[in-house]
C-alpha positions in Angstrom: 217.9 84.1 171.1 219.0 86.4 168.3 218.2 83.8 165.7 214.7 83.3 167.1 214.1 87.1 167.0 215.2 87.3 163.3 212.9 84.4 162.4 210.0 86.2 164.1 210.7 89.5 162.5 211.4 88.2 159.0 208.7 85.5 158.7 206.1 86.7 161.2 204.1 88.6 158.4 204.2 85.8 155.9 201.4 83.8 157.4 198.8 86.6 157.1 200.0 87.2 153.6 199.6 83.5 152.8 196.2 83.5 154.3 195.2 86.5 152.2 196.4 84.9 149.0 194.7 81.6 149.9 191.5 83.4 150.7 191.6 85.2 147.5 192.2 82.0 145.5 189.3 80.3 147.3 187.0 83.2 146.6 187.9 83.1 142.9 187.5 79.3 142.8 184.0 79.5 144.5 183.0 82.3 142.0 184.1 80.2 139.0 182.3 77.1 140.3 179.0 79.0 141.0 179.3 80.8 137.7 179.7 77.5 135.8 176.8 75.9 137.6 174.6 78.9 136.7 175.7 78.9 133.1 175.1 75.2 132.8 171.6 75.6 134.1 170.9 78.3 131.5 172.0 76.2 128.5 169.3 75.6 125.8 168.0 72.0 126.4 168.5 69.6 123.5 171.0 71.7 121.5 174.6 70.5 121.0 177.4 72.7 122.3 181.1 72.6 121.7 183.5 72.3 124.7 183.6 75.4 126.8 186.3 77.1 128.9 185.4 78.4 132.4 184.3 82.1 132.5 184.9 82.8 128.8 182.8 79.9 127.3 183.6 79.8 123.6 184.7 83.4 123.2 188.4 82.5 122.9 187.6 80.5 119.8 185.8 83.3 118.1 188.2 86.2 118.4 189.9 85.9 115.0 187.5 84.4 112.4 184.1 83.8 114.0 182.3 83.1 110.8 184.7 80.3 109.8 184.6 78.8 113.3 180.8 78.8 113.2 180.9 77.0 109.9 183.2 74.3 111.2 181.0 73.8 114.2 178.0 73.5 112.0 179.7 70.6 110.1 180.2 68.8 113.4 177.1 69.8 115.4 174.5 70.4 112.8 172.7 73.4 111.3 171.4 74.5 114.7 173.5 74.4 117.9 174.4 76.6 120.8 177.6 78.3 122.0 178.4 80.1 125.2 179.7 83.7 125.0 181.0 84.2 128.5 177.9 83.8 130.6 175.4 84.0 127.8 174.1 81.0 125.8 173.5 81.8 122.1 171.7 79.8 119.5 173.5 79.6 116.1 171.3 79.0 113.0 173.4 78.0 110.0 170.9 77.1 107.3 168.1 78.9 105.5 165.6 76.1 106.2 166.2 76.2 109.9 166.0 80.0 110.0 162.7 79.9 108.2 161.2 77.5 110.8 162.8 79.0 113.9 162.5 82.7 113.1 159.7 82.8 110.6 157.3 80.5 112.4 158.1 81.9 115.9 158.3 85.6 115.1 156.6 86.7 118.3 159.2 84.8 120.4 162.1 86.3 118.4 160.9 89.9 118.0 163.0 91.3 120.9 166.8 92.1 121.0 169.2 91.2 123.8 170.7 94.1 125.8 174.5 94.2 126.0 176.4 96.1 128.5 178.7 98.2 126.3 176.2 99.3 123.7 173.0 99.5 125.7 174.4 100.7 129.1 177.4 102.8 128.1 176.9 104.1 124.5 173.1 104.4 124.5 172.6 105.6 128.0 171.7 109.1 126.9 170.3 109.0 123.3 168.8 105.5 123.4 169.3 102.7 120.8 168.3 102.2 117.2 165.0 100.5 116.5 166.8 97.4 115.4 168.8 97.0 118.6 165.9 97.7 121.0 164.2 95.2 123.2 160.6 94.5 122.5 158.3 96.7 124.6 155.5 99.3 124.3 158.1 102.0 123.5 159.4 100.0 120.6 155.9 99.5 119.2 155.4 103.3 119.2 158.7 103.9 117.5 158.0 101.3 114.8 154.6 102.9 114.1 156.2 106.3 113.9 158.9 105.1 111.5 156.4 103.2 109.5 154.1 106.2 109.0 157.1 108.2 107.8 158.2 105.5 105.4 155.0 104.4 103.8 154.4 105.0 100.1 152.7 108.4 100.3 155.4 109.7 102.6 158.2 108.3 100.4 156.7 110.1 97.4 157.3 113.4 99.2 161.0 112.5 99.5 161.5 111.9 95.7 162.8 115.5 95.0 165.5 114.9 97.7 166.4 111.6 96.1 166.7 113.3 92.7 168.9 116.1 94.0 171.3 113.7 95.9 171.7 111.2 93.0 172.3 113.9 90.5 174.9 115.5 92.7 176.6 112.1 93.2 176.8 111.6 89.4 178.2 115.2 89.0 180.8 114.5 91.6 181.9 111.3 89.9 182.2 113.1 86.6 184.1 116.1 88.1 186.6 114.2 90.2 187.0 111.4 87.6 187.6 114.0 84.8 184.7 112.4 82.8 186.1 108.9 82.9 189.8 109.8 82.2 191.0 109.5 85.8 190.6 106.7 88.4 188.5 107.8 91.3 187.6 106.2 94.6 183.9 106.7 95.0 183.6 105.7 98.7 183.8 109.2 100.1 181.2 110.4 97.6 179.0 107.4 98.4 179.2 108.2 102.1 178.2 111.8 101.4 175.3 110.5 99.3 174.2 108.1 102.0 174.5 110.5 104.9 172.9 113.4 103.0 170.0 111.2 102.1 169.6 110.2 105.8 169.9 113.8 107.0 167.6 115.2 104.4 164.9 112.6 104.8 165.1 112.6 108.6 165.9 116.3 109.4 165.4 118.1 106.1 169.0 119.2 105.9 171.7 118.3 103.3 175.4 117.5 103.4 176.6 119.3 100.3 180.2 118.2 100.2 182.2 115.1 101.0 184.7 117.4 102.7 182.1 118.6 105.2 183.3 118.3 108.9 179.9 117.1 110.0 180.1 114.2 107.4 183.5 113.3 108.7 182.4 113.3 112.3 179.2 111.3 111.8 180.9 108.8 109.6 183.7 108.2 112.0 181.6 108.0 115.1 178.9 105.8 113.6 181.6 103.4 112.2 183.2 103.1 115.6 179.9 102.6 117.4 179.1 99.8 114.9 182.4 98.2 115.9 181.5 98.6 119.6 178.3 96.7 118.8 180.4 93.7 117.6 179.2 90.4 119.1 182.7 89.2 120.2 185.0 92.2 120.6 183.6 93.5 124.0 184.5 90.9 126.6 182.8 92.9 129.4 179.4 92.2 127.6 179.7 88.5 128.5 182.0 88.4 131.5 180.5 90.6 134.3 183.6 90.4 136.4 185.5 92.6 133.9 183.0 95.5 134.4 184.4 96.2 137.9 187.9 97.0 136.5 188.3 100.8 137.1 189.6 103.1 134.3 188.9 100.7 131.6 190.0 101.9 128.1 186.9 100.3 126.6 184.6 102.2 128.9 186.3 105.5 128.2 186.1 104.8 124.5 182.4 104.0 124.6 181.7 107.1 126.7 183.7 109.3 124.4 181.8 108.3 121.3 178.5 108.6 123.2 179.3 112.2 124.0 180.4 113.0 120.4 177.2 111.4 119.0 175.0 113.4 121.5 176.6 116.6 120.2 175.8 116.2 116.6 172.3 114.7 117.3 171.5 117.8 119.5 172.7 120.1 116.7 170.6 118.4 114.0 167.5 118.4 116.3 168.0 122.0 117.4 168.3 123.3 113.8 165.2 121.4 112.8 163.2 122.9 115.7 164.3 126.4 114.7 163.1 125.8 111.1 159.7 124.4 112.4 159.2 127.4 114.6 160.1 129.7 111.7 157.9 127.7 109.2 160.8 127.1 106.9 161.2 123.3 107.4 161.0 120.9 104.5 159.0 117.6 104.6 161.0 115.1 106.7 160.5 112.2 109.1 161.3 114.1 112.3 159.0 117.0 111.4 156.2 114.7 110.4 156.5 112.8 113.7 156.8 116.0 115.8 153.8 117.6 114.2 151.7 114.4 114.2 149.6 114.8 117.4 148.6 111.1 117.6 152.2 109.9 117.5 152.8 110.6 121.3 156.6 109.9 121.1 158.9 111.3 123.7 162.4 112.8 123.1 164.2 109.4 123.5 161.9 107.7 121.1 162.3 110.5 118.5 166.0 110.2 118.9 165.8 106.4 118.4 164.1 106.9 115.1 166.8 109.4 114.1 169.6 107.0 115.1 167.9 104.2 113.1 167.8 106.4 110.0 171.3 107.7 110.5 173.2 104.4 111.2 171.0 102.2 109.0 171.1 104.5 106.0 174.9 105.2 106.3 175.8 101.5 106.4 173.3 99.9 104.0 173.1 102.6 101.3 176.9 102.9 101.1 177.3 99.1 100.9 174.6 98.6 98.3 175.9 101.4 96.1 179.5 100.1 96.4 178.4 96.7 95.2 176.4 98.2 92.3 179.3 100.2 91.1 181.6 97.1 91.2 179.0 95.2 89.2 178.7 97.9 86.6 182.5 98.4 86.3 183.0 94.7 85.7 180.1 94.4 83.3 180.2 97.3 80.8 177.6 95.5 78.6 175.1 96.2 81.4 176.0 99.9 81.3 175.5 100.0 77.5 172.1 98.2 77.8 171.0 100.6 80.5 171.9 103.6 78.4 170.0 102.2 75.4 166.9 101.5 77.6 167.0 105.1 79.0 167.3 106.6 75.5 164.5 104.4 74.2 162.2 105.8 76.9 163.3 109.4 77.2 165.3 110.2 74.1 169.0 110.6 73.5 169.4 113.9 75.4 168.0 112.9 78.8 170.1 110.2 80.4 169.3 110.9 84.1 165.7 109.6 83.9 162.7 111.4 85.3 162.4 111.6 89.1 158.6 111.1 88.9 158.5 108.1 86.5 157.9 105.7 89.4 160.4 103.0 88.1 158.8 102.8 84.7 162.1 102.0 83.1 162.1 98.3 83.8 165.7 97.6 83.1 167.0 100.3 85.5 164.6 99.1 88.2 165.9 95.6 87.6 169.5 96.8 88.0 168.5 98.4 91.4 166.8 95.3 92.6 169.6 93.0 91.5 172.1 95.2 93.2 170.1 94.8 96.5 169.8 91.0 96.0 173.5 90.6 95.0 174.8 92.6 97.9 172.6 90.6 100.3 173.7 87.3 98.8 177.4 88.2 99.1 177.0 89.4 102.7 175.3 86.1 103.5 178.2 84.1 102.0 180.7 86.1 104.1 178.5 85.6 107.2 178.5 81.9 106.7 
């Protein structure tokens, strides 16, 4: 009798626990099966796909060196194939010829951008997205028109004095910190100041005068981290919806933290510009042009989207292009000598900084600028492949 009572007291609660575990296992199994059926139905017909793993698809194969993995798959599956990132099918185009046909001949079908959970729902929930990351809709059309009107040739001519000031300050900084060529200097911080100051001057009409400026440090750090958040493989919750229900996720807190920090400096830049417009002391800039353009009809979110596009795009691309240009010039001193000779032939021996209003009349200098753009693009494409 005692033994029976012990059996009942010790093992009486095991069966409900077993049932709970079994129920949970069956629910997970059913979820996985339904998920795989839905994912299979969403695959792009006619395109090859490498073997996939349940729930994650091909994500586990792209966590370390995605570019190399894509290259290896292209050798096996062809220049156009598909992969599955969690629940989302993705077409991979791995040749210029295929890209020209698919993207160039079908521009209307490829004009939009997909919305990802971390960047679009968490980071951009307050300030919106950049133009390049926005889905295609009427709002995007208005933003593109607003940006285009501020970046056409007549508008760009009004920014030439800003470009002149920033480039001269950049050269002065290199000479000062490099002791006129006698010391080795890392130009990245000065390049970041140049890029950000150009973006802020052209967009808000305000300069970043020192590479030690706290605003420069804050914007550079936050925009760099947000660019990492936009990575196509680092945020598993973008592709596996089940992970979004995990409470107190470090990734969610990190995204929300950078969103708040970005909102603060955007609000400050916009507020300062509004004060200068009201006082009549503002300088020609994109935001002022769009705000004062009555036909633009852009709301606050759309204005902020243009600001973000100028800020993030300018900071990333200008810094990268200028870095490659400096590397090329450092490795090819004969190009430097030829450039100095061409400038002297055009302006004389006492004016080596060119004329801001010459509209690229010094052909050799213009060629160096274009080649730097082309070279940087070519190297980036090689790394992407």
